[in-house]
C-alpha positions in Angstrom: 20.3 9.0 150.3 19.4 9.5 146.6 22.3 10.6 144.4 20.2 12.8 142.2 16.8 14.0 141.1 15.7 12.7 137.7 18.4 14.2 135.4 17.4 17.7 134.2 17.4 17.8 130.4 17.2 21.4 129.2 16.2 21.1 125.6 17.0 23.7 123.0 14.1 25.1 121.0 11.5 22.5 121.9 10.1 21.0 125.1 9.9 17.3 124.1 10.5 14.8 126.9 13.5 12.5 126.5 12.8 8.8 126.2 14.9 5.9 127.6 16.7 3.5 125.2 17.6 -0.1 125.6 19.8 -1.4 128.4 21.5 0.3 131.3 19.6 3.1 130.5 20.8 5.6 127.9 18.9 8.7 127.1 17.1 9.0 123.8 15.6 12.0 122.1 12.7 11.9 119.6 13.3 13.6 116.2 10.2 12.9 114.1 9.6 9.2 114.1 13.2 8.4 115.1 14.9 8.1 118.5 18.6 9.1 118.7 21.1 8.7 121.4 21.8 11.7 123.6 25.6 12.0 123.6 28.5 14.3 122.8 29.2 14.4 119.1 32.9 14.7 119.6 35.4 14.1 122.3 37.3 15.3 124.3 34.4 16.7 126.3 35.8 20.0 127.8 34.8 21.2 131.2 35.6 23.8 133.9 35.7 23.4 137.7 34.2 26.1 139.9 36.9 27.6 142.2 34.9 27.6 145.4 36.2 26.0 148.5 33.8 24.3 151.0 34.3 22.8 154.4 36.6 19.9 154.1 37.1 20.2 150.3 39.3 22.9 148.7 38.9 23.9 145.1 42.1 22.1 144.3 40.9 18.9 146.1 37.7 19.1 144.1 39.5 19.5 140.8 41.8 16.6 141.5 38.7 14.4 142.4 37.0 15.3 139.1 40.3 14.4 137.3 40.4 11.0 138.9 36.7 10.3 138.0 37.1 11.4 134.4 40.2 9.2 134.1 38.1 6.2 135.4 35.5 6.7 132.6 38.3 7.2 130.0 40.0 3.9 131.0 37.0 1.8 130.0 38.4 -0.6 127.3 36.7 -0.3 123.9 35.3 3.2 124.5 36.5 6.4 122.8 35.2 8.8 125.5 37.7 11.5 126.5 37.6 14.6 128.7 39.7 17.8 128.9 40.0 20.0 132.0 40.0 23.7 131.1 40.8 24.9 134.6 39.0 27.0 137.2 36.1 29.3 136.7 34.1 31.7 138.9 30.9 30.6 137.0 28.3 28.6 139.0 27.3 25.2 137.7 23.9 26.4 136.6 22.4 28.4 133.7 23.2 28.6 130.0 26.6 30.2 129.6 28.3 28.2 126.8 30.5 26.2 129.2 30.4 22.9 131.0 30.9 23.5 134.7 31.2 21.3 137.8 30.9 22.8 141.3 29.2 23.1 144.6 25.8 24.8 145.3 23.9 25.5 148.5 20.6 23.6 148.0 19.1 23.0 151.5 15.7 22.6 149.8 16.9 19.4 148.1 17.6 17.6 151.4 18.0 14.2 149.8 19.9 15.2 146.7 23.6 14.8 146.7 24.1 16.1 143.2 22.4 16.7 139.9 23.3 17.1 136.2 21.6 19.4 133.7 21.9 18.8 130.0 21.3 21.1 127.0 20.5 19.4 123.7 20.4 20.4 120.1 16.8 19.7 119.2 17.6 19.0 115.6 20.1 16.2 116.4 19.8 15.2 120.0 23.5 16.0 120.4 24.7 17.4 123.8 25.6 21.0 123.6 26.2 22.0 127.3 26.1 20.3 130.7 26.5 21.3 134.3 26.9 19.3 137.5 26.3 20.6 141.0 27.0 18.9 144.3 24.9 19.9 147.3 26.7 21.7 150.2 24.0 20.5 152.6 26.0 17.3 152.9 29.4 16.8 154.5 31.8 15.7 151.8 35.1 13.8 151.9 38.1 13.4 149.6 40.1 11.2 152.0 41.8 8.3 150.2 40.1 5.7 152.4 36.9 7.7 153.0 35.6 9.1 156.3 32.9 7.8 158.5 29.8 10.0 158.3 30.9 11.9 155.2 29.9 11.3 151.7 32.7 10.2 149.3 32.9 12.9 146.7 34.7 10.8 144.1 31.9 8.2 144.1 29.2 10.8 143.5 31.3 12.7 140.9 31.8 9.4 139.0 28.0 8.8 139.0 27.1 12.3 137.9 29.7 12.1 135.1 27.8 9.1 133.8 24.7 11.4 133.4 27.0 14.1 132.0 27.8 11.9 129.0 24.3 10.6 128.4 23.7 7.6 130.7 20.6 7.1 132.8 20.3 4.9 135.9 21.1 1.2 136.2 18.8 -1.0 138.3 21.4 -3.6 139.3 21.3 -3.3 143.0 19.5 -4.4 146.1 17.9 -2.2 148.8 15.8 -2.4 151.9 13.4 0.1 153.4 14.6 2.1 156.5 12.5 3.1 159.4 12.2 6.6 158.0 10.8 5.4 154.7 14.0 5.7 152.7 16.1 3.0 151.3 19.4 1.5 152.4 21.7 -0.1 149.7 22.5 -3.7 150.5 24.5 -4.3 147.3 25.1 -2.4 144.1 26.2 -3.8 140.7 26.7 -0.4 139.0 28.0 3.0 139.8 24.9 4.3 138.0 22.5 2.7 140.5 20.4 5.7 141.7 20.8 5.3 145.5 24.2 6.0 147.1 26.1 3.7 149.4 26.3 4.5 153.1 28.3 7.6 154.0 31.9 6.7 154.3 31.9 4.0 151.6 34.3 4.3 148.7 33.0 1.2 146.8 31.5 3.3 144.0 34.8 4.7 142.9 35.1 1.7 140.6 33.0 1.2 137.5 31.2 -2.2 137.2 30.3 -4.3 134.2 27.0 -2.6 133.6 28.6 0.9 133.6 31.3 -0.3 131.3 28.9 -1.8 128.8 26.9 1.4 128.7 29.8 3.7 127.8 31.2 1.1 125.4 27.9 1.1 123.6 27.4 4.9 123.6 31.0 5.8 122.7 32.2 2.7 120.9 35.8 2.7 119.7 34.8 -0.1 117.3 31.9 1.5 115.4 31.1 -1.9 113.8 30.1 -3.4 117.1 31.8 -6.7 116.1 33.3 -7.2 119.5 30.1 -7.4 121.4 26.6 -9.0 121.1 23.1 -8.4 122.3 20.0 -10.3 123.5 16.5 -9.3 122.5 13.0 -10.5 123.2 9.8 -9.8 125.1 8.5 -10.0 128.7 4.8 -11.1 128.9 2.2 -11.6 131.6 -1.1 -13.3 130.8 -0.2 -13.0 127.1 0.3 -9.2 127.2 3.6 -7.2 127.2 5.1 -6.0 130.5 6.4 -2.4 130.4 9.3 -1.5 132.7 10.5 -5.0 133.6 14.2 -5.1 134.7 16.3 -7.7 133.0 19.9 -8.9 133.8 22.1 -11.0 131.5 24.8 -12.9 133.4 27.8 -14.5 131.6 28.8 -17.3 133.9 32.2 -17.6 132.1 33.3 -14.0 132.5 31.2 -13.0 135.5 29.9 -9.9 133.6 26.4 -8.8 134.5 24.6 -6.3 132.3 21.1 -4.9 132.7 18.2 -3.8 130.5 14.6 -2.9 130.6 11.4 -3.7 128.6 10.6 -0.3 127.2 7.5 -0.8 125.0 3.9 -1.6 125.7 4.5 -5.1 124.1 7.3 -5.9 126.5 10.2 -5.7 124.0 13.7 -5.5 125.5 17.3 -5.3 124.2 20.3 -6.0 126.3 23.4 -4.8 124.4 27.2 -4.5 125.1 27.4 -8.2 126.0 30.5 -10.4 125.8 29.7 -12.9 123.0 28.6 -16.3 124.4 25.8 -17.9 126.5 24.0 -15.9 129.2 21.5 -16.6 132.0 18.7 -14.0 131.7 16.6 -13.0 134.7 13.7 -10.7 134.8 12.4 -8.9 137.9 10.1 -6.1 138.9 11.6 -2.6 139.2 11.2 -2.4 143.0 14.6 -1.6 144.5 14.3 2.2 143.9 11.5 4.6 143.0 10.5 3.8 139.4 10.6 7.5 138.6 14.4 7.2 138.9 14.3 5.1 135.8 11.2 5.5 133.7 8.1 7.6 133.2 4.7 6.1 132.6 2.9 3.3 134.3 5.5 0.6 135.2 4.2 -2.9 136.0 5.8 -4.2 139.2 3.1 -6.8 139.9 5.0 -10.0 138.9 7.4 -12.5 140.3 11.0 -12.8 139.2 11.6 -15.3 136.5 14.3 -16.7 134.2 14.5 -17.3 130.5 13.8 -21.0 129.9 17.2 -21.7 128.5 20.7 -20.1 128.2 20.7 -17.4 125.6 23.7 -16.8 123.3 24.7 -13.3 122.4 26.6 -13.6 119.1 29.6 -11.5 118.3 28.5 -8.5 116.2 24.8 -9.4 116.3 21.7 -10.2 118.3 20.2 -13.4 119.6 17.0 -14.8 118.2 14.1 -13.1 120.0 13.1 -14.9 123.2 10.0 -14.6 125.3 10.0 -14.7 129.1 6.7 -15.3 130.7 6.1 -13.9 134.2 3.1 -14.4 136.6 1.5 -12.0 139.0 2.7 -11.9 142.6 
């Protein structure tokens, strides 16, 4: 089951499409010739919880689940992100009402969508102004500490949607297989922000992974200088031309941290940020473990074989590696 439709970005004043930024993905917004991060200007980010009960989940259960999920994001070391619970509201988690609301909605028309996040931006700055998250009552939800067979773990999905709520896009660190009905089954996930949910009953996605942590550390860095992390930059090419939409993963063999990125320009340029300083193994692969629309718009090249950088690449503390080139070949 897919966690969410492509995140809904309701833009103030103009109807300009958001653009993805480097690594994990973040959301970016065009202002003239510049691209800025989509994020909250200040924290704590204040929110309300809709007071509606649903089968198996009381409003109090839901509020407690949201509190646990916000605490998980807040606990990321090196990040300044904070939340504040303003209590219950009768307002639905839709529409422009000046408040950030999380709650349940009946959306039988979205029969594969567990939840979705809508964001309102200030068109002059790209700053987040308002956000809502709804969770679809078409599904059977669980707040049981150990999960329940056949029911979707609410805390896992809340944690994922809160990532969108603060400006994060989807991660592509995960492996899937096609099912008999044409959908995808998750074989393994390396990020809570992977766009396809684990099997109903699983609680594995209650815990943030390295890619999730790198994303929020980058977007809401407690150390604005960035001196505690490094980045790797370069190009992915095929037959001498850039590859758009290639997925890259930097793996630090010493720490075990694995952080992803994408080539996001027509010349195949990529940046993988938020890395532990030190040497990394860099792998590039086609974006074929989920629908490409879950990550990027435009024509994404998936016709190539996975490849590795020809050598270990060092991410220096407070800076970026020398640009590397990874050449791939058609399948």
